[in-house]
C-alpha positions as CSV (number, residue, x, y, z in Angstrom):
1,X,158.2,71.2,138.4
2,X,156.0,73.2,136.6
3,X,152.1,73.0,136.8
4,X,150.4,72.0,133.8
5,X,147.5,73.7,132.4
6,X,144.5,71.3,132.6
7,X,142.8,72.8,129.7
8,X,145.0,73.1,126.6
9,X,144.4,76.1,124.4
10,X,142.4,74.3,121.9
11,X,139.9,73.5,124.2
12,X,139.2,77.2,125.0
13,X,139.0,77.6,121.2
14,X,136.3,75.0,120.8
15,X,134.7,76.3,123.5
16,X,134.5,79.7,122.3
17,X,133.5,78.4,118.7
18,X,130.5,76.4,120.2
19,X,129.2,79.5,122.3
20,X,129.4,81.5,119.1
21,X,127.5,78.9,117.1
22,X,125.1,78.4,119.5
23,X,124.3,82.2,119.7
24,X,124.1,82.3,116.2
25,X,121.3,79.4,116.2
26,X,119.4,80.9,118.8
27,X,119.7,84.4,117.1
28,X,118.4,82.8,113.7
29,X,115.5,80.9,115.6
30,X,114.3,84.1,117.2
31,X,114.4,86.0,114.2
32,X,112.4,83.4,112.1
33,X,110.0,83.2,115.1
34,X,109.3,86.9,115.1
35,X,109.3,87.3,111.3
36,X,107.0,84.3,110.6
37,X,104.9,84.0,113.6
38,X,104.9,87.2,115.7
39,X,104.9,90.0,113.2
40,X,104.6,88.6,110.0
41,X,104.8,90.7,106.6
42,X,101.2,91.2,105.4
43,X,100.7,93.0,102.2
44,X,97.4,94.9,101.6
45,X,96.3,97.4,99.0
46,X,99.4,96.3,96.5
47,X,99.2,97.9,93.2
48,X,98.4,95.0,90.5
49,X,100.6,96.7,87.9
50,X,103.6,95.6,89.6
51,X,102.6,91.7,89.6
52,X,104.4,89.5,87.0
53,X,102.8,88.7,83.7
54,X,101.6,85.4,84.8
55,X,100.0,86.8,88.0
56,X,98.5,89.6,86.0
57,X,96.9,86.9,83.8
58,X,95.2,85.3,87.0
59,X,94.3,88.6,88.4
60,X,92.5,89.1,84.9
61,X,90.8,85.7,85.3
62,X,89.5,86.9,88.9
63,X,88.5,90.0,87.3
64,X,86.4,88.2,84.9
65,X,85.0,85.6,87.6
66,X,84.0,88.8,89.9
67,X,82.3,90.5,87.1
68,X,80.1,87.1,86.4
69,X,79.1,87.5,90.0
70,X,78.3,91.1,90.7
71,X,77.9,92.3,86.8
72,X,79.6,95.5,87.8
73,X,81.1,96.6,84.4
74,X,82.5,99.8,85.8
75,X,84.3,97.9,88.5
76,X,85.5,95.4,86.1
77,X,86.9,98.2,83.9
78,X,88.6,99.9,86.7
79,X,90.3,96.5,88.0
80,X,91.6,96.0,84.2
81,X,93.0,99.7,84.1
82,X,94.8,98.9,87.5
83,X,97.1,96.8,85.6
84,X,98.3,99.7,84.0
85,X,98.4,98.1,80.4
86,X,98.6,100.3,77.3
87,X,95.5,98.3,75.9
88,X,93.5,96.7,78.5
89,X,90.9,95.4,76.1
90,X,93.4,94.0,73.9
91,X,95.0,92.2,77.0
92,X,91.7,90.8,78.1
93,X,90.9,89.5,74.6
94,X,94.4,87.9,74.4
95,X,94.0,86.2,77.9
96,X,90.6,85.1,76.8
97,X,91.5,83.7,73.7
98,X,94.7,82.1,75.1
99,X,92.9,80.4,78.0
100,X,90.2,78.8,75.8
101,X,92.8,77.4,73.2
102,X,95.0,75.9,76.1
103,X,91.7,74.1,77.4
104,X,91.6,75.5,80.8
105,X,88.8,75.7,83.0
106,X,85.6,76.2,81.0
107,X,83.8,77.9,83.7
108,X,86.6,80.6,83.7
109,X,86.4,80.6,80.1
110,X,82.9,81.7,80.1
111,X,83.4,84.3,82.6
112,X,86.2,85.7,80.4
113,X,84.0,85.7,77.4
114,X,81.1,87.2,79.1
115,X,83.3,90.0,80.2
116,X,84.8,90.5,76.8
117,X,81.5,90.3,75.0
118,X,80.3,93.0,77.1
119,X,83.2,95.1,76.3
120,X,82.6,94.5,72.6
121,X,85.6,92.2,72.1
122,X,85.3,89.1,69.8
123,X,87.2,86.2,68.4
124,X,85.9,83.1,66.5
125,X,87.3,80.8,69.3
126,X,84.8,82.5,71.6
127,X,81.7,81.3,69.6
128,X,81.0,78.1,71.6
129,X,80.9,80.2,74.9
130,X,78.1,82.5,73.7
131,X,74.7,81.6,75.2
132,X,72.7,79.5,73.1
133,X,69.0,80.7,72.6
134,X,67.0,80.2,75.8
135,X,69.8,80.1,78.3
136,X,70.7,82.6,81.0
137,X,74.2,84.6,80.5
138,X,76.6,84.8,83.6
139,X,76.9,81.8,85.4
């Protein structure tokens, strides 16, 4: 009488697949833990010129808001130049007019108009944002 193998071949195959699957899950879990918790990627000193157009627009809004706080025109110009655009002033005017026409945040619109006007830029849609006599500029 021949002795029968208590574990058919398919059981050892399933066991091998289970160990490979468990190893893959543990590896993925450790990879995510290391990548997101232990050593996450941190960007610093990134070049704004590589931003997508929508993010460049957001960056321009931040430049105007920062200018409204520190009134540092040279820094604002340098930040606009960092976008590496052919015509930074035309870009600022376009963003300002678009922002106003879209009816977005009026405070940011005021900041954009303040910066644009200091740079000598003008559009009729900016008129409501110019300071009225007896009011302070840059709020």
